[in-house]
C-alpha positions as CSV (number, residue, x, y, z in Angstrom):
1,X,34.9,-43.3,-64.0
2,X,31.3,-42.2,-64.3
3,X,30.4,-43.9,-61.0
4,X,32.8,-41.9,-58.8
5,X,30.7,-38.7,-58.5
6,X,27.7,-40.8,-57.6
7,X,29.7,-42.8,-55.0
8,X,31.0,-39.5,-53.5
9,X,27.4,-38.2,-53.1
10,X,26.3,-41.5,-51.4
11,X,29.4,-41.2,-49.1
12,X,28.3,-37.7,-48.0
13,X,24.8,-38.9,-47.2
14,X,26.2,-41.9,-45.3
15,X,28.5,-39.6,-43.4
16,X,25.7,-37.3,-42.4
17,X,23.6,-40.3,-41.3
18,X,26.4,-41.9,-39.3
19,X,27.0,-38.7,-37.5
20,X,23.6,-39.1,-35.7
21,X,22.0,-36.5,-37.9
22,X,18.9,-34.9,-36.4
23,X,17.4,-31.5,-35.9
24,X,19.5,-31.2,-32.8
25,X,22.8,-32.1,-34.4
26,X,24.0,-28.9,-36.0
27,X,22.4,-29.3,-39.4
28,X,21.9,-26.2,-41.5
29,X,19.8,-25.7,-44.6
30,X,20.7,-23.1,-47.2
31,X,18.0,-22.1,-49.7
32,X,19.4,-20.2,-52.6
33,X,18.3,-18.4,-55.7
34,X,20.0,-16.1,-58.3
35,X,21.2,-15.8,-61.8
36,X,23.4,-18.2,-63.9
37,X,25.1,-17.9,-67.3
38,X,26.2,-21.0,-69.3
39,X,29.1,-21.1,-71.8
40,X,31.2,-23.8,-73.5
41,X,32.2,-25.3,-76.8
42,X,28.9,-27.1,-77.1
43,X,26.5,-24.2,-76.8
44,X,26.2,-20.7,-75.3
45,X,23.5,-18.7,-73.7
46,X,24.0,-14.9,-74.0
47,X,21.6,-14.1,-71.1
48,X,21.5,-14.7,-67.3
49,X,18.9,-17.2,-66.3
50,X,17.3,-18.1,-62.9
51,X,18.9,-20.8,-60.7
52,X,17.4,-22.2,-57.5
53,X,18.7,-24.8,-55.0
54,X,18.8,-26.2,-51.6
55,X,22.0,-27.2,-49.7
56,X,22.3,-29.3,-46.5
57,X,25.4,-28.6,-44.4
58,X,26.7,-30.5,-41.4
59,X,29.8,-29.8,-39.3
60,X,32.5,-32.5,-39.4
61,X,35.4,-30.6,-37.9
62,X,36.3,-27.1,-36.7
63,X,35.3,-24.7,-39.5
64,X,34.6,-27.6,-41.9
65,X,31.2,-28.8,-43.1
66,X,30.1,-31.7,-45.3
67,X,27.3,-30.8,-47.7
68,X,24.8,-32.1,-50.1
69,X,23.8,-29.8,-52.9
70,X,20.7,-29.9,-55.2
71,X,20.2,-27.2,-57.8
72,X,18.0,-26.5,-60.8
73,X,18.5,-24.2,-63.7
74,X,17.1,-23.8,-67.2
75,X,18.9,-22.3,-70.2
76,X,17.9,-21.1,-73.6
77,X,21.0,-21.5,-75.8
78,X,21.3,-18.6,-78.3
79,X,24.4,-19.7,-80.3
80,X,26.7,-22.5,-81.2
81,X,30.3,-21.4,-81.0
82,X,31.4,-23.6,-83.9
83,X,30.6,-21.7,-87.1
84,X,31.2,-22.5,-90.7
85,X,32.4,-20.0,-93.3
86,X,29.5,-18.9,-95.5
87,X,26.8,-20.1,-93.1
88,X,25.2,-19.2,-89.8
89,X,23.5,-21.3,-87.1
90,X,20.6,-20.8,-84.8
91,X,19.4,-22.7,-81.7
92,X,15.7,-23.0,-80.8
93,X,14.6,-24.6,-77.5
94,X,15.7,-25.1,-73.9
95,X,18.0,-27.2,-71.8
96,X,17.3,-27.8,-68.1
97,X,19.8,-29.0,-65.6
98,X,19.5,-30.7,-62.2
99,X,22.8,-30.7,-60.2
100,X,23.4,-33.1,-57.3
101,X,26.8,-32.8,-55.6
102,X,28.6,-33.6,-52.4
103,X,30.6,-30.7,-51.1
104,X,33.2,-29.7,-48.5
105,X,33.0,-26.2,-47.1
106,X,35.5,-24.2,-45.0
107,X,34.4,-21.1,-43.0
108,X,36.8,-18.4,-41.7
109,X,35.3,-15.9,-39.2
110,X,36.2,-12.2,-39.5
111,X,37.7,-11.1,-36.2
112,X,36.5,-7.5,-36.5
113,X,32.9,-8.4,-37.3
114,X,31.7,-11.3,-35.2
115,X,28.6,-11.8,-37.3
116,X,30.5,-12.1,-40.6
117,X,32.5,-14.9,-42.0
118,X,33.9,-15.8,-45.4
119,X,33.8,-19.3,-46.9
120,X,34.9,-21.5,-49.7
121,X,33.5,-24.8,-50.9
122,X,34.2,-27.4,-53.6
123,X,32.7,-30.7,-54.5
124,X,31.9,-33.4,-57.2
125,X,28.6,-34.6,-58.3
126,X,26.3,-35.4,-61.2
127,X,24.3,-33.2,-63.6
128,X,21.1,-34.3,-65.4
129,X,20.8,-32.3,-68.6
130,X,17.5,-32.5,-70.3
131,X,17.7,-31.0,-73.8
132,X,14.8,-29.8,-76.0
133,X,17.0,-27.6,-78.2
134,X,17.3,-28.0,-82.0
135,X,20.2,-26.5,-84.1
136,X,19.5,-25.0,-87.5
137,X,21.8,-23.7,-90.2
138,X,21.5,-21.6,-93.3
139,X,23.8,-20.2,-96.0
140,X,24.5,-16.5,-96.0
141,X,26.7,-16.2,-99.1
142,X,25.7,-14.9,-101.6
143,X,22.3,-14.3,-100.0
144,X,20.7,-15.6,-96.8
145,X,18.8,-18.9,-97.4
146,X,16.1,-20.7,-95.4
147,X,16.9,-22.3,-92.1
148,X,17.4,-26.0,-92.2
149,X,17.3,-28.5,-89.3
150,X,20.8,-30.0,-88.4
151,X,20.4,-31.9,-85.1
152,X,19.0,-31.9,-81.6
153,X,21.4,-31.2,-78.7
154,X,21.6,-34.4,-76.8
155,X,20.3,-34.9,-73.2
156,X,23.1,-36.2,-71.0
157,X,23.7,-37.4,-67.4
158,X,27.3,-36.4,-66.7
159,X,29.7,-36.0,-63.8
160,X,30.5,-32.5,-62.7
161,X,32.8,-30.4,-60.5
162,X,31.7,-27.4,-58.5
163,X,33.4,-24.6,-56.5
164,X,32.3,-21.4,-54.9
165,X,33.1,-18.7,-52.4
166,X,31.0,-16.2,-50.4
167,X,30.1,-14.2,-47.4
168,X,27.9,-15.3,-44.5
169,X,26.1,-12.8,-42.2
170,X,24.6,-14.3,-39.0
171,X,21.3,-12.5,-38.3
172,X,20.5,-14.6,-35.2
173,X,21.6,-17.9,-33.9
174,X,19.0,-19.6,-36.1
175,X,19.0,-17.4,-39.2
176,X,21.7,-16.2,-41.6
177,X,22.1,-14.6,-44.9
178,X,24.7,-15.4,-47.6
179,X,26.0,-14.2,-50.9
180,X,27.6,-17.0,-53.0
181,X,29.5,-16.9,-56.3
182,X,29.7,-20.4,-57.8
183,X,31.2,-22.2,-60.8
184,X,30.3,-25.6,-62.2
185,X,32.1,-27.7,-64.8
186,X,30.1,-30.5,-66.5
187,X,32.0,-33.2,-68.4
188,X,29.6,-33.3,-71.3
189,X,30.4,-35.5,-74.2
190,X,33.0,-34.2,-76.7
191,X,33.2,-30.7,-75.1
192,X,32.7,-29.5,-71.5
193,X,29.8,-27.2,-70.4
194,X,30.5,-24.5,-67.8
195,X,28.2,-22.2,-65.9
196,X,28.7,-19.4,-63.5
197,X,26.1,-18.3,-60.9
198,X,25.5,-15.5,-58.3
199,X,23.2,-16.5,-55.5
200,X,21.5,-14.9,-52.5
201,X,20.8,-17.4,-49.7
202,X,18.7,-17.8,-46.6
203,X,20.4,-20.1,-44.0
204,X,18.4,-21.9,-41.3
205,X,20.5,-23.3,-38.5
206,X,18.8,-26.2,-36.8
207,X,20.0,-27.1,-33.3
């Protein structure tokens, strides 16, 4: 089961190569950056953090594109949702994530505005989670006690699912701007990890 997302990514790359991919073949590059918030039963981050990434998109049919996504984000978990009566928990450290995914995108032009289109996309891939976060606990009844180390959140390489939707504005034939709202679901051990992101993108269309 774990091999399927990796196989899908390889298939996307092969598809792009087999389609005589070149700078003259309709390839577009999307450079994105924005904010992301992570949540889940494993840990939570109460703040928005920075996310960056690059996507490659290639037309495979009318209004459809195959894509390869690479993204990076870094979180500072602030809480563990699982709490024990009479005690509190604290997280200290960071967790970074590299996401690699193959995607399919559909574009729908807006007839009244020839430079605007809306799009939706979804895909499967793999997330490389590198954890340097430790969990501590202390009793709070009857009085707060000292923090004691419990465990370190595991680093994991896990399959993931991603989806998103947004708006594209064509500035020129070569340059575009996009707003993208995205969601990723990581199949981390025991409990899933989910994160939401809001991105601003610069799109370069290579002909």
